[in-house]
mmCIF file of the protein (N, C-alpha, C, O) and its ligand, coordinates in Angstrom:
data_MODEL
# 
_entry.id   MODEL 
# 
loop_
_entity.id 
_entity.type 
_entity.pdbx_number_of_molecules 
1 polymer     1 
2 non-polymer 1 
# 
_entity_poly.entity_id                      1 
_entity_poly.type                           'polypeptide(L)' 
_entity_poly.nstd_linkage                   no 
_entity_poly.nstd_monomer                   no 
_entity_poly.pdbx_seq_one_letter_code       
;(UNK)(UNK)(UNK)(UNK)(UNK)(UNK)(UNK)(UNK)(UNK)(UNK)(UNK)(UNK)(UNK)(UNK)(UNK)(UNK)
(UNK)(UNK)(UNK)(UNK)(UNK)(UNK)(UNK)(UNK)(UNK)(UNK)(UNK)(UNK)(UNK)(UNK)(UNK)(UNK)
(UNK)(UNK)(UNK)(UNK)(UNK)(UNK)(UNK)(UNK)(UNK)(UNK)(UNK)(UNK)(UNK)(UNK)(UNK)(UNK)
(UNK)(UNK)(UNK)(UNK)(UNK)(UNK)
;
_entity_poly.pdbx_seq_one_letter_code_can   XXXXXXXXXXXXXXXXXXXXXXXXXXXXXXXXXXXXXXXXXXXXXXXXXXXXXX 
_entity_poly.pdbx_strand_id                 A 
# 
loop_
_entity_poly_seq.entity_id 
_entity_poly_seq.num 
_entity_poly_seq.mon_id 
_entity_poly_seq.hetero 
1 1  UNK n 
1 2  UNK n 
1 3  UNK n 
1 4  UNK n 
1 5  UNK n 
1 6  UNK n 
1 7  UNK n 
1 8  UNK n 
1 9  UNK n 
1 10 UNK n 
1 11 UNK n 
1 12 UNK n 
1 13 UNK n 
1 14 UNK n 
1 15 UNK n 
1 16 UNK n 
1 17 UNK n 
1 18 UNK n 
1 19 UNK n 
1 20 UNK n 
1 21 UNK n 
1 22 UNK n 
1 23 UNK n 
1 24 UNK n 
1 25 UNK n 
1 26 UNK n 
1 27 UNK n 
1 28 UNK n 
1 29 UNK n 
1 30 UNK n 
1 31 UNK n 
1 32 UNK n 
1 33 UNK n 
1 34 UNK n 
1 35 UNK n 
1 36 UNK n 
1 37 UNK n 
1 38 UNK n 
1 39 UNK n 
1 40 UNK n 
1 41 UNK n 
1 42 UNK n 
1 43 UNK n 
1 44 UNK n 
1 45 UNK n 
1 46 UNK n 
1 47 UNK n 
1 48 UNK n 
1 49 UNK n 
1 50 UNK n 
1 51 UNK n 
1 52 UNK n 
1 53 UNK n 
1 54 UNK n 
# 
loop_
_struct_asym.id 
_struct_asym.entity_id 
A 1 
B 2 
# 
loop_
_chem_comp.id 
_chem_comp.type 
_chem_comp.mon_nstd_flag 
UNK 'L-peptide linking' . 
ZN  non-polymer         . 
# 
_pdbx_entity_nonpoly.entity_id   2 
_pdbx_entity_nonpoly.name        ? 
_pdbx_entity_nonpoly.comp_id     ZN 
# 
_pdbx_nonpoly_scheme.asym_id         B 
_pdbx_nonpoly_scheme.entity_id       2 
_pdbx_nonpoly_scheme.mon_id          ZN 
_pdbx_nonpoly_scheme.ndb_seq_num     1 
_pdbx_nonpoly_scheme.pdb_seq_num     101 
_pdbx_nonpoly_scheme.auth_seq_num    101 
_pdbx_nonpoly_scheme.pdb_mon_id      ZN 
_pdbx_nonpoly_scheme.auth_mon_id     ZN 
_pdbx_nonpoly_scheme.pdb_strand_id   A 
_pdbx_nonpoly_scheme.pdb_ins_code    . 
# 
loop_
_atom_site.group_PDB 
_atom_site.id 
_atom_site.type_symbol 
_atom_site.label_atom_id 
_atom_site.label_alt_id 
_atom_site.label_comp_id 
_atom_site.label_asym_id 
_atom_site.label_entity_id 
_atom_site.label_seq_id 
_atom_site.pdbx_PDB_ins_code 
_atom_site.Cartn_x 
_atom_site.Cartn_y 
_atom_site.Cartn_z 
_atom_site.occupancy 
_atom_site.B_iso_or_equiv 
_atom_site.pdbx_formal_charge 
_atom_site.auth_seq_id 
_atom_site.auth_comp_id 
_atom_site.auth_asym_id 
_atom_site.auth_atom_id 
_atom_site.pdbx_PDB_model_num 
ATOM   1   N  N  . UNK A 1 1  ? -27.240 0.980   -4.475  1.00 0.00 ? 1   UNK A N  1 
ATOM   2   C  CA . UNK A 1 1  ? -25.799 1.332   -4.806  1.00 0.00 ? 1   UNK A CA 1 
ATOM   3   C  C  . UNK A 1 1  ? -24.934 0.408   -3.528  1.00 0.00 ? 1   UNK A C  1 
ATOM   4   O  O  . UNK A 1 1  ? -25.323 0.242   -2.372  1.00 0.00 ? 1   UNK A O  1 
ATOM   5   N  N  . UNK A 1 2  ? -23.925 0.001   -4.029  1.00 0.00 ? 2   UNK A N  1 
ATOM   6   C  CA . UNK A 1 2  ? -22.973 -0.805  -3.161  1.00 0.00 ? 2   UNK A CA 1 
ATOM   7   C  C  . UNK A 1 2  ? -21.511 -0.152  -3.107  1.00 0.00 ? 2   UNK A C  1 
ATOM   8   O  O  . UNK A 1 2  ? -21.005 0.360   -4.105  1.00 0.00 ? 2   UNK A O  1 
ATOM   9   N  N  . UNK A 1 3  ? -20.928 -0.207  -1.967  1.00 0.00 ? 3   UNK A N  1 
ATOM   10  C  CA . UNK A 1 3  ? -19.656 0.160   -2.042  1.00 0.00 ? 3   UNK A CA 1 
ATOM   11  C  C  . UNK A 1 3  ? -18.811 -0.980  -1.290  1.00 0.00 ? 3   UNK A C  1 
ATOM   12  O  O  . UNK A 1 3  ? -19.274 -1.653  -0.369  1.00 0.00 ? 3   UNK A O  1 
ATOM   13  N  N  . UNK A 1 4  ? -17.655 -1.093  -1.748  1.00 0.00 ? 4   UNK A N  1 
ATOM   14  C  CA . UNK A 1 4  ? -16.663 -2.044  -1.171  1.00 0.00 ? 4   UNK A CA 1 
ATOM   15  C  C  . UNK A 1 4  ? -16.425 -1.768  0.465   1.00 0.00 ? 4   UNK A C  1 
ATOM   16  O  O  . UNK A 1 4  ? -16.123 -0.649  0.878   1.00 0.00 ? 4   UNK A O  1 
ATOM   17  N  N  . UNK A 1 5  ? -16.565 -2.711  1.182   1.00 0.00 ? 5   UNK A N  1 
ATOM   18  C  CA . UNK A 1 5  ? -16.192 -2.373  2.611   1.00 0.00 ? 5   UNK A CA 1 
ATOM   19  C  C  . UNK A 1 5  ? -14.863 -2.168  3.097   1.00 0.00 ? 5   UNK A C  1 
ATOM   20  O  O  . UNK A 1 5  ? -14.564 -1.548  4.117   1.00 0.00 ? 5   UNK A O  1 
ATOM   21  N  N  . UNK A 1 6  ? -14.064 -2.747  2.273   1.00 0.00 ? 6   UNK A N  1 
ATOM   22  C  CA . UNK A 1 6  ? -12.614 -2.553  2.373   1.00 0.00 ? 6   UNK A CA 1 
ATOM   23  C  C  . UNK A 1 6  ? -12.275 -1.025  2.131   1.00 0.00 ? 6   UNK A C  1 
ATOM   24  O  O  . UNK A 1 6  ? -11.596 -0.333  2.891   1.00 0.00 ? 6   UNK A O  1 
ATOM   25  N  N  . UNK A 1 7  ? -12.799 -0.657  1.069   1.00 0.00 ? 7   UNK A N  1 
ATOM   26  C  CA . UNK A 1 7  ? -12.498 0.857   0.670   1.00 0.00 ? 7   UNK A CA 1 
ATOM   27  C  C  . UNK A 1 7  ? -13.229 1.790   1.758   1.00 0.00 ? 7   UNK A C  1 
ATOM   28  O  O  . UNK A 1 7  ? -12.700 2.847   2.102   1.00 0.00 ? 7   UNK A O  1 
ATOM   29  N  N  . UNK A 1 8  ? -14.234 1.446   2.191   1.00 0.00 ? 8   UNK A N  1 
ATOM   30  C  CA . UNK A 1 8  ? -15.116 2.245   3.218   1.00 0.00 ? 8   UNK A CA 1 
ATOM   31  C  C  . UNK A 1 8  ? -13.923 2.328   4.669   1.00 0.00 ? 8   UNK A C  1 
ATOM   32  O  O  . UNK A 1 8  ? -13.532 3.369   5.197   1.00 0.00 ? 8   UNK A O  1 
ATOM   33  N  N  . UNK A 1 9  ? -13.605 1.149   4.995   1.00 0.00 ? 9   UNK A N  1 
ATOM   34  C  CA . UNK A 1 9  ? -12.850 0.775   6.153   1.00 0.00 ? 9   UNK A CA 1 
ATOM   35  C  C  . UNK A 1 9  ? -11.329 1.642   5.988   1.00 0.00 ? 9   UNK A C  1 
ATOM   36  O  O  . UNK A 1 9  ? -10.658 2.031   6.944   1.00 0.00 ? 9   UNK A O  1 
ATOM   37  N  N  . UNK A 1 10 ? -10.974 1.835   4.499   1.00 0.00 ? 10  UNK A N  1 
ATOM   38  C  CA . UNK A 1 10 ? -9.656  2.281   4.492   1.00 0.00 ? 10  UNK A CA 1 
ATOM   39  C  C  . UNK A 1 10 ? -9.819  3.855   4.474   1.00 0.00 ? 10  UNK A C  1 
ATOM   40  O  O  . UNK A 1 10 ? -8.895  4.545   4.905   1.00 0.00 ? 10  UNK A O  1 
ATOM   41  N  N  . UNK A 1 11 ? -10.934 4.420   4.000   1.00 0.00 ? 11  UNK A N  1 
ATOM   42  C  CA . UNK A 1 11 ? -11.306 5.965   4.031   1.00 0.00 ? 11  UNK A CA 1 
ATOM   43  C  C  . UNK A 1 11 ? -11.511 6.178   5.838   1.00 0.00 ? 11  UNK A C  1 
ATOM   44  O  O  . UNK A 1 11 ? -11.019 7.140   6.426   1.00 0.00 ? 11  UNK A O  1 
ATOM   45  N  N  . UNK A 1 12 ? -12.104 5.384   6.346   1.00 0.00 ? 12  UNK A N  1 
ATOM   46  C  CA . UNK A 1 12 ? -12.267 5.521   7.735   1.00 0.00 ? 12  UNK A CA 1 
ATOM   47  C  C  . UNK A 1 12 ? -11.056 5.663   8.369   1.00 0.00 ? 12  UNK A C  1 
ATOM   48  O  O  . UNK A 1 12 ? -10.889 6.627   9.117   1.00 0.00 ? 12  UNK A O  1 
ATOM   49  N  N  . UNK A 1 13 ? -9.958  4.645   8.141   1.00 0.00 ? 13  UNK A N  1 
ATOM   50  C  CA . UNK A 1 13 ? -8.903  4.690   8.791   1.00 0.00 ? 13  UNK A CA 1 
ATOM   51  C  C  . UNK A 1 13 ? -8.233  5.891   8.744   1.00 0.00 ? 13  UNK A C  1 
ATOM   52  O  O  . UNK A 1 13 ? -7.763  6.473   9.722   1.00 0.00 ? 13  UNK A O  1 
ATOM   53  N  N  . UNK A 1 14 ? -8.186  6.308   7.437   1.00 0.00 ? 14  UNK A N  1 
ATOM   54  C  CA . UNK A 1 14 ? -7.343  7.579   7.063   1.00 0.00 ? 14  UNK A CA 1 
ATOM   55  C  C  . UNK A 1 14 ? -7.837  8.823   7.762   1.00 0.00 ? 14  UNK A C  1 
ATOM   56  O  O  . UNK A 1 14 ? -7.106  9.669   8.277   1.00 0.00 ? 14  UNK A O  1 
ATOM   57  N  N  . UNK A 1 15 ? -9.333  8.846   7.719   1.00 0.00 ? 15  UNK A N  1 
ATOM   58  C  CA . UNK A 1 15 ? -9.782  10.049  8.578   1.00 0.00 ? 15  UNK A CA 1 
ATOM   59  C  C  . UNK A 1 15 ? -9.300  9.769   10.078  1.00 0.00 ? 15  UNK A C  1 
ATOM   60  O  O  . UNK A 1 15 ? -8.867  10.727  10.718  1.00 0.00 ? 15  UNK A O  1 
ATOM   61  N  N  . UNK A 1 16 ? -9.347  8.660   10.598  1.00 0.00 ? 16  UNK A N  1 
ATOM   62  C  CA . UNK A 1 16 ? -8.920  8.682   12.095  1.00 0.00 ? 16  UNK A CA 1 
ATOM   63  C  C  . UNK A 1 16 ? -7.430  8.872   12.349  1.00 0.00 ? 16  UNK A C  1 
ATOM   64  O  O  . UNK A 1 16 ? -6.962  9.477   13.314  1.00 0.00 ? 16  UNK A O  1 
ATOM   65  N  N  . UNK A 1 17 ? -6.739  8.286   11.375  1.00 0.00 ? 17  UNK A N  1 
ATOM   66  C  CA . UNK A 1 17 ? -5.115  8.163   11.679  1.00 0.00 ? 17  UNK A CA 1 
ATOM   67  C  C  . UNK A 1 17 ? -4.224  8.890   10.594  1.00 0.00 ? 17  UNK A C  1 
ATOM   68  O  O  . UNK A 1 17 ? -2.993  8.906   10.570  1.00 0.00 ? 17  UNK A O  1 
ATOM   69  N  N  . UNK A 1 18 ? -5.024  9.443   9.770   1.00 0.00 ? 18  UNK A N  1 
ATOM   70  C  CA . UNK A 1 18 ? -4.185  10.542  8.674   1.00 0.00 ? 18  UNK A CA 1 
ATOM   71  C  C  . UNK A 1 18 ? -3.641  9.344   7.598   1.00 0.00 ? 18  UNK A C  1 
ATOM   72  O  O  . UNK A 1 18 ? -3.687  8.122   7.739   1.00 0.00 ? 18  UNK A O  1 
ATOM   73  N  N  . UNK A 1 19 ? -3.157  10.077  6.569   1.00 0.00 ? 19  UNK A N  1 
ATOM   74  C  CA . UNK A 1 19 ? -2.911  9.169   5.404   1.00 0.00 ? 19  UNK A CA 1 
ATOM   75  C  C  . UNK A 1 19 ? -1.477  8.686   5.621   1.00 0.00 ? 19  UNK A C  1 
ATOM   76  O  O  . UNK A 1 19 ? -1.156  7.646   5.045   1.00 0.00 ? 19  UNK A O  1 
ATOM   77  N  N  . UNK A 1 20 ? -0.603  9.295   6.359   1.00 0.00 ? 20  UNK A N  1 
ATOM   78  C  CA . UNK A 1 20 ? 0.643   8.590   6.611   1.00 0.00 ? 20  UNK A CA 1 
ATOM   79  C  C  . UNK A 1 20 ? 0.693   7.430   7.386   1.00 0.00 ? 20  UNK A C  1 
ATOM   80  O  O  . UNK A 1 20 ? 1.427   6.487   7.094   1.00 0.00 ? 20  UNK A O  1 
ATOM   81  N  N  . UNK A 1 21 ? -0.080  7.446   8.403   1.00 0.00 ? 21  UNK A N  1 
ATOM   82  C  CA . UNK A 1 21 ? -0.542  6.179   9.164   1.00 0.00 ? 21  UNK A CA 1 
ATOM   83  C  C  . UNK A 1 21 ? -0.973  5.084   8.333   1.00 0.00 ? 21  UNK A C  1 
ATOM   84  O  O  . UNK A 1 21 ? -0.451  3.970   8.371   1.00 0.00 ? 21  UNK A O  1 
ATOM   85  N  N  . UNK A 1 22 ? -1.917  5.403   7.592   1.00 0.00 ? 22  UNK A N  1 
ATOM   86  C  CA . UNK A 1 22 ? -2.482  4.639   6.502   1.00 0.00 ? 22  UNK A CA 1 
ATOM   87  C  C  . UNK A 1 22 ? -1.298  3.724   5.560   1.00 0.00 ? 22  UNK A C  1 
ATOM   88  O  O  . UNK A 1 22 ? -1.228  2.503   5.418   1.00 0.00 ? 22  UNK A O  1 
ATOM   89  N  N  . UNK A 1 23 ? -0.490  4.723   5.038   1.00 0.00 ? 23  UNK A N  1 
ATOM   90  C  CA . UNK A 1 23 ? 0.704   4.209   4.128   1.00 0.00 ? 23  UNK A CA 1 
ATOM   91  C  C  . UNK A 1 23 ? 1.360   3.491   4.870   1.00 0.00 ? 23  UNK A C  1 
ATOM   92  O  O  . UNK A 1 23 ? 1.502   2.311   4.549   1.00 0.00 ? 23  UNK A O  1 
ATOM   93  N  N  . UNK A 1 24 ? 1.883   3.934   5.938   1.00 0.00 ? 24  UNK A N  1 
ATOM   94  C  CA . UNK A 1 24 ? 2.611   2.922   6.972   1.00 0.00 ? 24  UNK A CA 1 
ATOM   95  C  C  . UNK A 1 24 ? 2.367   1.651   7.197   1.00 0.00 ? 24  UNK A C  1 
ATOM   96  O  O  . UNK A 1 24 ? 3.154   0.709   7.105   1.00 0.00 ? 24  UNK A O  1 
ATOM   97  N  N  . UNK A 1 25 ? 1.096   1.644   7.537   1.00 0.00 ? 25  UNK A N  1 
ATOM   98  C  CA . UNK A 1 25 ? 0.336   0.399   7.554   1.00 0.00 ? 25  UNK A CA 1 
ATOM   99  C  C  . UNK A 1 25 ? 0.386   -0.439  6.389   1.00 0.00 ? 25  UNK A C  1 
ATOM   100 O  O  . UNK A 1 25 ? 0.643   -1.638  6.504   1.00 0.00 ? 25  UNK A O  1 
ATOM   101 N  N  . UNK A 1 26 ? 0.135   0.157   5.150   1.00 0.00 ? 26  UNK A N  1 
ATOM   102 C  CA . UNK A 1 26 ? 0.099   -0.581  3.876   1.00 0.00 ? 26  UNK A CA 1 
ATOM   103 C  C  . UNK A 1 26 ? 1.804   -1.188  3.631   1.00 0.00 ? 26  UNK A C  1 
ATOM   104 O  O  . UNK A 1 26 ? 2.114   -2.323  3.267   1.00 0.00 ? 26  UNK A O  1 
ATOM   105 N  N  . UNK A 1 27 ? 2.624   -0.174  3.921   1.00 0.00 ? 27  UNK A N  1 
ATOM   106 C  CA . UNK A 1 27 ? 4.009   -0.391  3.829   1.00 0.00 ? 27  UNK A CA 1 
ATOM   107 C  C  . UNK A 1 27 ? 4.284   -1.877  4.636   1.00 0.00 ? 27  UNK A C  1 
ATOM   108 O  O  . UNK A 1 27 ? 4.962   -2.750  4.095   1.00 0.00 ? 27  UNK A O  1 
ATOM   109 N  N  . UNK A 1 28 ? 3.760   -2.040  5.812   1.00 0.00 ? 28  UNK A N  1 
ATOM   110 C  CA . UNK A 1 28 ? 4.133   -3.253  6.442   1.00 0.00 ? 28  UNK A CA 1 
ATOM   111 C  C  . UNK A 1 28 ? 3.642   -4.458  6.000   1.00 0.00 ? 28  UNK A C  1 
ATOM   112 O  O  . UNK A 1 28 ? 4.099   -5.575  6.243   1.00 0.00 ? 28  UNK A O  1 
ATOM   113 N  N  . UNK A 1 29 ? 2.602   -4.142  5.281   1.00 0.00 ? 29  UNK A N  1 
ATOM   114 C  CA . UNK A 1 29 ? 2.033   -5.585  4.469   1.00 0.00 ? 29  UNK A CA 1 
ATOM   115 C  C  . UNK A 1 29 ? 3.057   -5.835  3.152   1.00 0.00 ? 29  UNK A C  1 
ATOM   116 O  O  . UNK A 1 29 ? 3.532   -6.911  2.791   1.00 0.00 ? 29  UNK A O  1 
ATOM   117 N  N  . UNK A 1 30 ? 3.249   -4.501  2.547   1.00 0.00 ? 30  UNK A N  1 
ATOM   118 C  CA . UNK A 1 30 ? 3.601   -4.834  1.084   1.00 0.00 ? 30  UNK A CA 1 
ATOM   119 C  C  . UNK A 1 30 ? 4.980   -4.382  0.931   1.00 0.00 ? 30  UNK A C  1 
ATOM   120 O  O  . UNK A 1 30 ? 5.345   -4.358  -0.244  1.00 0.00 ? 30  UNK A O  1 
ATOM   121 N  N  . UNK A 1 31 ? 5.899   -3.996  1.845   1.00 0.00 ? 31  UNK A N  1 
ATOM   122 C  CA . UNK A 1 31 ? 7.093   -3.554  1.811   1.00 0.00 ? 31  UNK A CA 1 
ATOM   123 C  C  . UNK A 1 31 ? 8.028   -4.440  0.795   1.00 0.00 ? 31  UNK A C  1 
ATOM   124 O  O  . UNK A 1 31 ? 7.780   -5.645  0.777   1.00 0.00 ? 31  UNK A O  1 
ATOM   125 N  N  . UNK A 1 32 ? 8.965   -4.010  0.041   1.00 0.00 ? 32  UNK A N  1 
ATOM   126 C  CA . UNK A 1 32 ? 9.743   -4.946  -0.805  1.00 0.00 ? 32  UNK A CA 1 
ATOM   127 C  C  . UNK A 1 32 ? 10.865  -5.182  0.318   1.00 0.00 ? 32  UNK A C  1 
ATOM   128 O  O  . UNK A 1 32 ? 11.325  -4.335  1.083   1.00 0.00 ? 32  UNK A O  1 
ATOM   129 N  N  . UNK A 1 33 ? 11.228  -6.704  0.214   1.00 0.00 ? 33  UNK A N  1 
ATOM   130 C  CA . UNK A 1 33 ? 12.383  -6.844  1.305   1.00 0.00 ? 33  UNK A CA 1 
ATOM   131 C  C  . UNK A 1 33 ? 13.791  -6.347  0.598   1.00 0.00 ? 33  UNK A C  1 
ATOM   132 O  O  . UNK A 1 33 ? 14.830  -6.331  1.256   1.00 0.00 ? 33  UNK A O  1 
ATOM   133 N  N  . UNK A 1 34 ? 13.756  -5.966  -0.705  1.00 0.00 ? 34  UNK A N  1 
ATOM   134 C  CA . UNK A 1 34 ? 15.048  -5.664  -1.258  1.00 0.00 ? 34  UNK A CA 1 
ATOM   135 C  C  . UNK A 1 34 ? 15.289  -4.055  -1.027  1.00 0.00 ? 34  UNK A C  1 
ATOM   136 O  O  . UNK A 1 34 ? 16.386  -3.650  -0.642  1.00 0.00 ? 34  UNK A O  1 
ATOM   137 N  N  . UNK A 1 35 ? 14.178  -3.153  -1.290  1.00 0.00 ? 35  UNK A N  1 
ATOM   138 C  CA . UNK A 1 35 ? 14.601  -1.675  -1.124  1.00 0.00 ? 35  UNK A CA 1 
ATOM   139 C  C  . UNK A 1 35 ? 13.625  -1.319  -0.073  1.00 0.00 ? 35  UNK A C  1 
ATOM   140 O  O  . UNK A 1 35 ? 13.746  -0.170  0.351   1.00 0.00 ? 35  UNK A O  1 
ATOM   141 N  N  . UNK A 1 36 ? 12.835  -1.923  0.364   1.00 0.00 ? 36  UNK A N  1 
ATOM   142 C  CA . UNK A 1 36 ? 11.772  -1.540  1.553   1.00 0.00 ? 36  UNK A CA 1 
ATOM   143 C  C  . UNK A 1 36 ? 10.915  -0.491  1.159   1.00 0.00 ? 36  UNK A C  1 
ATOM   144 O  O  . UNK A 1 36 ? 10.439  0.212   2.049   1.00 0.00 ? 36  UNK A O  1 
ATOM   145 N  N  . UNK A 1 37 ? 10.620  -0.252  -0.080  1.00 0.00 ? 37  UNK A N  1 
ATOM   146 C  CA . UNK A 1 37 ? 9.685   0.597   -0.651  1.00 0.00 ? 37  UNK A CA 1 
ATOM   147 C  C  . UNK A 1 37 ? 8.286   0.001   -0.764  1.00 0.00 ? 37  UNK A C  1 
ATOM   148 O  O  . UNK A 1 37 ? 8.255   -1.205  -1.009  1.00 0.00 ? 37  UNK A O  1 
ATOM   149 N  N  . UNK A 1 38 ? 7.220   0.584   -0.638  1.00 0.00 ? 38  UNK A N  1 
ATOM   150 C  CA . UNK A 1 38 ? 5.992   -0.072  -0.567  1.00 0.00 ? 38  UNK A CA 1 
ATOM   151 C  C  . UNK A 1 38 ? 5.850   -0.724  -1.960  1.00 0.00 ? 38  UNK A C  1 
ATOM   152 O  O  . UNK A 1 38 ? 6.170   -0.188  -3.020  1.00 0.00 ? 38  UNK A O  1 
ATOM   153 N  N  . UNK A 1 39 ? 5.327   -1.952  -1.806  1.00 0.00 ? 39  UNK A N  1 
ATOM   154 C  CA . UNK A 1 39 ? 4.831   -2.747  -3.075  1.00 0.00 ? 39  UNK A CA 1 
ATOM   155 C  C  . UNK A 1 39 ? 3.253   -2.715  -3.190  1.00 0.00 ? 39  UNK A C  1 
ATOM   156 O  O  . UNK A 1 39 ? 2.486   -2.579  -2.238  1.00 0.00 ? 39  UNK A O  1 
ATOM   157 N  N  . UNK A 1 40 ? 2.889   -2.869  -4.558  1.00 0.00 ? 40  UNK A N  1 
ATOM   158 C  CA . UNK A 1 40 ? 1.534   -2.626  -4.642  1.00 0.00 ? 40  UNK A CA 1 
ATOM   159 C  C  . UNK A 1 40 ? 0.957   -4.159  -4.942  1.00 0.00 ? 40  UNK A C  1 
ATOM   160 O  O  . UNK A 1 40 ? 1.512   -4.968  -5.686  1.00 0.00 ? 40  UNK A O  1 
ATOM   161 N  N  . UNK A 1 41 ? -0.242  -4.377  -4.221  1.00 0.00 ? 41  UNK A N  1 
ATOM   162 C  CA . UNK A 1 41 ? -0.738  -5.740  -4.390  1.00 0.00 ? 41  UNK A CA 1 
ATOM   163 C  C  . UNK A 1 41 ? -1.133  -6.009  -5.917  1.00 0.00 ? 41  UNK A C  1 
ATOM   164 O  O  . UNK A 1 41 ? -1.528  -7.114  -6.288  1.00 0.00 ? 41  UNK A O  1 
ATOM   165 N  N  . UNK A 1 42 ? -0.993  -4.882  -6.795  1.00 0.00 ? 42  UNK A N  1 
ATOM   166 C  CA . UNK A 1 42 ? -1.456  -5.295  -8.125  1.00 0.00 ? 42  UNK A CA 1 
ATOM   167 C  C  . UNK A 1 42 ? -0.398  -5.883  -8.881  1.00 0.00 ? 42  UNK A C  1 
ATOM   168 O  O  . UNK A 1 42 ? -0.740  -6.263  -10.001 1.00 0.00 ? 42  UNK A O  1 
ATOM   169 N  N  . UNK A 1 43 ? 0.883   -6.070  -8.545  1.00 0.00 ? 43  UNK A N  1 
ATOM   170 C  CA . UNK A 1 43 ? 1.868   -6.593  -9.170  1.00 0.00 ? 43  UNK A CA 1 
ATOM   171 C  C  . UNK A 1 43 ? 2.606   -7.589  -8.114  1.00 0.00 ? 43  UNK A C  1 
ATOM   172 O  O  . UNK A 1 43 ? 2.648   -7.347  -6.907  1.00 0.00 ? 43  UNK A O  1 
ATOM   173 N  N  . UNK A 1 44 ? 3.154   -8.688  -8.692  1.00 0.00 ? 44  UNK A N  1 
ATOM   174 C  CA . UNK A 1 44 ? 3.599   -9.477  -7.953  1.00 0.00 ? 44  UNK A CA 1 
ATOM   175 C  C  . UNK A 1 44 ? 5.210   -9.370  -7.723  1.00 0.00 ? 44  UNK A C  1 
ATOM   176 O  O  . UNK A 1 44 ? 5.871   -10.052 -6.939  1.00 0.00 ? 44  UNK A O  1 
ATOM   177 N  N  . UNK A 1 45 ? 5.626   -8.466  -8.496  1.00 0.00 ? 45  UNK A N  1 
ATOM   178 C  CA . UNK A 1 45 ? 7.178   -7.870  -8.315  1.00 0.00 ? 45  UNK A CA 1 
ATOM   179 C  C  . UNK A 1 45 ? 7.152   -6.466  -7.756  1.00 0.00 ? 45  UNK A C  1 
ATOM   180 O  O  . UNK A 1 45 ? 6.168   -5.727  -7.719  1.00 0.00 ? 45  UNK A O  1 
ATOM   181 N  N  . UNK A 1 46 ? 8.265   -6.228  -7.365  1.00 0.00 ? 46  UNK A N  1 
ATOM   182 C  CA . UNK A 1 46 ? 8.550   -4.756  -6.899  1.00 0.00 ? 46  UNK A CA 1 
ATOM   183 C  C  . UNK A 1 46 ? 8.641   -3.737  -8.150  1.00 0.00 ? 46  UNK A C  1 
ATOM   184 O  O  . UNK A 1 46 ? 9.467   -4.037  -9.012  1.00 0.00 ? 46  UNK A O  1 
ATOM   185 N  N  . UNK A 1 47 ? 8.141   -2.968  -8.274  1.00 0.00 ? 47  UNK A N  1 
ATOM   186 C  CA . UNK A 1 47 ? 8.012   -1.941  -9.554  1.00 0.00 ? 47  UNK A CA 1 
ATOM   187 C  C  . UNK A 1 47 ? 9.339   -0.953  -9.295  1.00 0.00 ? 47  UNK A C  1 
ATOM   188 O  O  . UNK A 1 47 ? 9.736   -0.349  -10.291 1.00 0.00 ? 47  UNK A O  1 
ATOM   189 N  N  . UNK A 1 48 ? 10.069  -0.735  -8.015  1.00 0.00 ? 48  UNK A N  1 
ATOM   190 C  CA . UNK A 1 48 ? 11.061  -0.036  -7.825  1.00 0.00 ? 48  UNK A CA 1 
ATOM   191 C  C  . UNK A 1 48 ? 12.263  -0.709  -8.150  1.00 0.00 ? 48  UNK A C  1 
ATOM   192 O  O  . UNK A 1 48 ? 13.006  -0.082  -8.904  1.00 0.00 ? 48  UNK A O  1 
ATOM   193 N  N  . UNK A 1 49 ? 12.638  -1.803  -7.783  1.00 0.00 ? 49  UNK A N  1 
ATOM   194 C  CA . UNK A 1 49 ? 13.591  -2.771  -8.056  1.00 0.00 ? 49  UNK A CA 1 
ATOM   195 C  C  . UNK A 1 49 ? 13.582  -3.068  -9.730  1.00 0.00 ? 49  UNK A C  1 
ATOM   196 O  O  . UNK A 1 49 ? 14.612  -3.179  -10.396 1.00 0.00 ? 49  UNK A O  1 
ATOM   197 N  N  . UNK A 1 50 ? 12.151  -3.178  -10.287 1.00 0.00 ? 50  UNK A N  1 
ATOM   198 C  CA . UNK A 1 50 ? 12.140  -3.541  -11.502 1.00 0.00 ? 50  UNK A CA 1 
ATOM   199 C  C  . UNK A 1 50 ? 12.918  -2.465  -12.304 1.00 0.00 ? 50  UNK A C  1 
ATOM   200 O  O  . UNK A 1 50 ? 13.907  -2.733  -12.988 1.00 0.00 ? 50  UNK A O  1 
ATOM   201 N  N  . UNK A 1 51 ? 12.397  -1.243  -12.165 1.00 0.00 ? 51  UNK A N  1 
ATOM   202 C  CA . UNK A 1 51 ? 12.940  0.020   -12.749 1.00 0.00 ? 51  UNK A CA 1 
ATOM   203 C  C  . UNK A 1 51 ? 14.289  0.091   -12.565 1.00 0.00 ? 51  UNK A C  1 
ATOM   204 O  O  . UNK A 1 51 ? 14.916  0.528   -13.529 1.00 0.00 ? 51  UNK A O  1 
ATOM   205 N  N  . UNK A 1 52 ? 14.900  -0.211  -11.612 1.00 0.00 ? 52  UNK A N  1 
ATOM   206 C  CA . UNK A 1 52 ? 16.633  -0.144  -11.491 1.00 0.00 ? 52  UNK A CA 1 
ATOM   207 C  C  . UNK A 1 52 ? 17.253  -1.061  -12.142 1.00 0.00 ? 52  UNK A C  1 
ATOM   208 O  O  . UNK A 1 52 ? 18.456  -0.891  -12.340 1.00 0.00 ? 52  UNK A O  1 
ATOM   209 N  N  . UNK A 1 53 ? 16.667  -2.143  -12.592 1.00 0.00 ? 53  UNK A N  1 
ATOM   210 C  CA . UNK A 1 53 ? 17.355  -3.291  -13.119 1.00 0.00 ? 53  UNK A CA 1 
ATOM   211 C  C  . UNK A 1 53 ? 17.207  -3.181  -14.732 1.00 0.00 ? 53  UNK A C  1 
ATOM   212 O  O  . UNK A 1 53 ? 17.708  -3.950  -15.553 1.00 0.00 ? 53  UNK A O  1 
ATOM   213 N  N  . UNK A 1 54 ? 16.427  -2.081  -14.982 1.00 0.00 ? 54  UNK A N  1 
ATOM   214 C  CA . UNK A 1 54 ? 16.189  -2.022  -16.417 1.00 0.00 ? 54  UNK A CA 1 
ATOM   215 C  C  . UNK A 1 54 ? 17.288  -1.732  -17.051 1.00 0.00 ? 54  UNK A C  1 
ATOM   216 O  O  . UNK A 1 54 ? 17.286  -1.637  -18.279 1.00 0.00 ? 54  UNK A O  1 
HETATM 217 ZN ZN . ZN  B 2 .  ? 12.198  -3.363  -4.444  1.00 0.00 2 101 ZN  A ZN 1 
# 
């Protein structure tokens, strides 16, 4: 059985720093420049801005 190293690292980070620290770290990487909300790597657009413009 194999597990992705990045996922194991994420879990380890959460256990050491807490979920909020983990999310804050993610936000720095993927925060939307428009609304400052966290973006997901799965979309190349901001889902929050997209919803507002609908
Ligand atoms: Zn946005």
